[in-house]
N, C-alpha and C positions, 0 to 999 in steps of 0.2 A: 441676282442682279438683273436689270432690264435686258442686258445683252443675252444672258443665259435664258431668260424667259422667251425672248424672241426666237432664239435658236430651237428651243423645245417646241414652240409653236410651229415653226417652219417644218420641223421633222414630224409633227403630228403626234408627239408623245409627251408624257410627263417627265419631270426631272427624275423620278424614281424608275420609270421605265427605261429611260436613257442610261442611267447608271447601272441598272442590272444587265442591260444588253451590251454596253460598250466598255465597262470597267471591271478590273479584277476585284476591286474592293466592294463593288455593288453600291457605291455611294459617291457623291460629289464632295470634294474637299470643301470645308467651310473656311471662312477668313481667319478664324481663330487657329486653325491647324496650320495655315500658311504662316501666320504671325509667330506661332511657336517655333516653327522650323527656322524662320529668319532670325529670330532671337538667338537660337542655339548656334547657328552658323556664324553670326557676328561675333560670338565669343571666341572663335578660333582665329587667333592673329595670324598663324602661318598659312592659312587658306587663301590661295589667290587663283584667279583665272578658271574658275570651275563653272560648269553648267549643271544645274540640278533640275530635274523634271518632276513636278508635283502634279500628277494627273490621275491619281487613283488607279494606276495601271492601265490607262486607256491606250497608251503607246504600245505596250506589250501585247495587249489583246487585239490590237488592230484598228481601233477606233472606227470612225465613220468613213465608209467608202463610197 
């Protein structure tokens, strides 16, 4: 996205460099992966009030400091 491109530009790195440095999976989630997750979660009628983090492991690895 344009927002992502701007962030990478400000950091002076490519998306691939960012993903390798800051995520456990070594890649940025794509919209299809997010859509697949949302579709699966919507099928669970008993699920309420949850927060899911879809960040390729960035929060666990520590992210940008």
